[in-house]
N, C-alpha and C positions, 0 to 999 in steps of 0.2 A: 589380498584386495577383495572387498566385498563385491558381490554381484549387484548391479544397479541398472535402472532404466532412467532415461532422461527425455523430457519433452519440453517444447517451447513453441512460441508463436512462429509461424512459417515465414512471415514477411515483416521486416522492420526497416523503417526509414528514419535515419538520424540526420537532420539537416535544418539549420536555421532558415525559417521561412517556408518549410515544407507544408505547413497547414494551408498555405495559400494555393497549393496544388492538390488539395484534398479531392476536388472533383475529378481531376485528371487521374489521380492514383486510384480512386474508387472505381472509375469507369474501366481502367486498365485491368484491375483485379476482379471486378464483378460486372461483366458486360451485360448480364441479363437483369440486373437490379434496376429499379426505377423509382421506388417510393421510399425515401429515407426518413428515419426518425433520429433527430439529434437529441441525445439525453444529456442534460447539463443542470446547472443550478442558476438561480436568479442573479447571484452575485457575479458570476462569470458573464452572463448576458449583458449586465450593466457596463462591463469594461469595454464593450464594443468590439472585442477581438474575435467575436464569432461571425461578424458580418462578412468579412472577406472569404472565409471558408464556405459559408453558405452560398454566396454568390458564385463561387467556383463550382459547387455541387450543381447549382441550377444551370450554369453554363454548360455543364457536362450532361445535361438532360435529366437530372433527378428532380422529382417533386419533393420538396423538403418541408417537413413539419418539425417544430422544435418543442420539446417538453423541458421546462426549466423548474419543475416541481421538486427536484431532488434536494434533500436537506441532509445535514451531517447525521451519521448513524441512521441511515434510512430505515424507517419502519416498514413492516410488511404491507401496511395499508397503502403507502405511497407506491410501492412496487406493483401491487395489484391494480391500482388505479391507472398507472401508466400502461400496464399490459392491456387493460381494457381499451384504452385509447389507441394503442398500436394495432390491436385486432380490428377495431372499427375503421381504421385508415388503411387496412390491408398492407401494412408495412412489410417490405421485403429486404431491407438492410437497416441495421442499427449502428449508430455512431456515438460513442461515449466521448464527451468533452468535459474534462474537469479533474478533480482529485479522485481519491479512492472511492468515495461514495457514488459519484456519478458513473464512474466506470463499472463499479460493482452492480449498480442498477441496470446499466446497459447490458451486461452479460446475461442477467436473468430475463430481461425483456426479449432478447434475441431468441431465447428458448420459449418463453411464455406466449409470444405472439403466435406461435404455432397452435396453441390451444390443446396440446396433446397430454399435458401433465399439470397437476396443481402444485403451487409453490410449496405447500406444507408437506409434500411427499419428497421434496428434493433435499431437505436438510440432512447433513452428514456427508460421508465420503462415498462417491460413486453411485449416487441415487438419481442422477439426471438421466432419464430414459428417452425423452423425446428428441426430435430433431431441432434445428434452429436455423435462423436466417443468417446471412453474412454479418460479421461483427468487426468494426473498426474502432480502435481505441486511441485517443489523443490526450495524453496527460497534460495538465496545466499546472501541476506542482511536481517537484522532484522529491518524491517520498514513498508512496505506497508501492510502486511497481506493479499496480493492478493491471496495467496494460499487457503484462506478460505472465500473469498468474491465472490458474484455473479455480480461483477462490472468490466467493462473494459473501460478504458479511451482512446479515440482516438483523435488525432489532425487532424482536418478537415480544409481545406484551408490553409492559411498562419500561423495562430496562434490559432484559435478557438479550444477549447476542447469540445468533446461531450462524453456522457456516454452511455454505453449499460448496462442495469440493468435487469437481468433475473435469475430465479432459475436455468435455464439450464447452467449457467456459473459456478456453483459450481463444483469444481473438484471431482473426485471419490476417489482420494488418495492424501494426502499431506505428504511430508517427510521433517522433520526438522533435519538437520545435521550441527552442528556448525563447523565441520572441513572444510566446504565449505566457511566459512566467515573469516577464519584466516587472509587472505591477505588484508582485507579491511583497508584502511587508517583511522586514528583516526577521521578526519573530516567527512568522509563518514559514519563511525560508529555513530558519534554524530548526524548528520543530519537525518539519517534514524531512529535512535532511538527516536529522538524527534518527528519525523513523527508518529511513533507508539504511543507515549504518547498523541499526539494530537487526534489520533483515539479514544483512551480511554476517554479522557476528553470530546470530543464532543459527543461520544455515551452516556456518563453519563448525559449529559445535553440536549440531543436532545428533541425538543419540542413535537413531535408527537408519536414516537414509543418507547420511553424509557420504559424498562420493567425489572422485577427482574433478569432475566437470563443475559441480557446484562449488567446490573449494576454489578452483581457479577463478570463477566468476565472482565469488565473495571477496577474494583478495583484490582483484582489479577494481571492484566496486568501492571497497574501502579506500583504496589509493586515490580514486577520483573524488570521492566524497570528502574525505579528510583533507585532501589537498585544495579543495575549492569552497568548502562551506563558509569559511570566514570571509573570503573575498566576495562571495555571492551575497552575504548578509551586509557587508560594508559598502559594496558597490553593486546595487541591485540591477544596474543596466549593463553590467559586464557580461556580454553574450557568451564569451568563451567559457567563463566560469559557470554560467547558467546551463549551457549545453553539456558541460562536463558533469554537472550535478544530475541532469536528466539521464544521461547515459549511465552514471553510477547507480542511480535509483533503479533503472531498468535491469542492469546486470545483477543487482541485489535481488530484484524480483525474480529473475530467472533462477538464481541460486536457491531461494527459499521455496520456490514452486516445486523444487525437486528434493530439497533437504529441509524439511519444515521447521518453522519457528517454534518457540518453546515458552518458558516461564515468563519472560519479559512481556510477551503478548498476552499470556494468560492472566497476568496481574493487571495489565493495562486495560483490558476490555471492560471490567466492572467500573473503572474510573470514568471511562467514556460513556458507558451505558447509564450509569446512575447520575453522574454529575455533568454530563454533556461536555466533557473536556475533549478537545480535538485529539484524534487518535495519536498523532505524532508526539504531542506533548505528554499524553498519558504514558507512552513508552519511555520518553525521556525522564519522567519523574521516578520511575522504578528501576531504570537501567543499571545505575551503579550499584544499587543495593542487591539486585539479583546476581550481578557479576561477582560481588563479594561473597555471596552465599555459595555460588558455584565454584569458586576459585580452587578449593581442594581437589575438585574432580576435573577441572579443565585448565589448570595452570599452564600446561605446555601449549595448548592451543591459543589461550589468551596471550601468551608471550609471543607467539608467532604473529598474531594480529597487532600487538603493540609495536612490533618492528615496522609495521606499515603506517599506523596511525600517529605514533609519537614523533616529535621533532628529532632531527638528526642529533646525535650525541646523547640521547636518552637511552639508558639501559632498559631493554625490553623486558617487561614483566607484567603480571596481572595488575599489580599496583599501578605501574606507570600507565597502562591502558586506561584504567578507571580514572586516574587523575587527569589524563588528557581529555577524556570524554566530559568530565566535570568542568574542566577549564573551558571547553568549547561552549557548553551550556551557559556558563557564567559570562563569558565574553559577549555572547549574543543577547543576553538579557532575558532569556525565557525563565519562566518560573521553575524552581528546583525543589520545592517542598509541596507536599499534598495540601498542607494548610493554606497555601497561597492560591489554590484553585477552588476553595470552598469546602474542602473535606474537613470535617470535625474529627477530633480524636475518637469520639464515640462511634464514628462511622467505620472504624477499622474492622470490626467484627463482621459487619455486613459485606464489606469489600472481600473479606476473607472467604466468607461462605460462597459468594458468587464466583470467586476465582477457583475454588475447589471444583466447580462444575465444568471448568474448561479442560476436561480430560483429553480432548483431541490434541491440545497443545502441550499440556504438562508431561505427557508421555515422551515427548521429544527432548526434554531437558537433560543435560548431562548427568543429573542426579535426581533422585526422588525428592519430593517436597511433601511434608506433612502439613496438616492444618496449622500447627504451631509455627512451622517454618514460614509459611506464607504470611501469617499474622506478624511475625517478627520483621519480615521484610517491609510490609506496609508501615509498621511502627517506626522503622528506621527511616522510611521515606517521609513520614509525617513531619 
């Protein structure tokens, strides 16, 4: 057995309706805090689901400011602007509400509000040196697992994505409340759910840091996600299925926070960065094609996962795993080809060049990928 270390968020609350107790929970865990910044996006504000949690925070004695400027694939300019606002308000607790983008921004604001380090010095692994204020994360999609990961993804320049990876980005408290996900459209539910499944699959097959704890979490995550994704898409008000999806996404997040993702994410990032395709859908578009490429090197592990994902009576194999994942995508109606999301065949080389830059992720793949390999995967997905 390989030596390993494992880290995660110290406090997790999984409970339908828990967001309405946000003020009580925040006061319990952070008795000295008083000036809260809620980081979210305009779309979630429009749902009205934020009103109850904010009232709860105010009732618990917090002064609450809301920043809803977060956009998908958040650029560094947005993060710097929010950080300036937070410093001016003398914020002493940050609460992320939303999908991965809002939670990723919240992580960085919790560090930047201290003013001890510049954002551009944080990119990479282990480069966050400053302190931070308390951080609470409340996911509103069951996908990224960002509420329990020490990673924040930033769009730098026009399209390039950079990662900030540091234990300092782990939240102090994560709250899973399915009532916040009721309004998600079926296609968003599907894409984010498949994103979470990718996290579990890649954590289970990660080349360098795979370990018994991440394996256990990945298996349980896949069981919850595969067992509930179609129900959550078909009956979006099914709270039991929604809560199971949130829990599965979080467990997958804990798994890949300690056993990192690989080529699926490396190839997905350029699709999102260049064509502004949502991250979960970007992963779904390349997933089966990366698995086929990896099959000779990970057949045994994929077979183990197939026994979890595939319906009873199916012979577990790499092929049956891929077929089932493709079936889930087809049933939910999400796009399955790059050409369906605005990628032209002539764009494949540009995607390939960008994916080659994702060395932080590619090194974790079960096998090495050359430029020609990556190009062939994109061509198969087109």
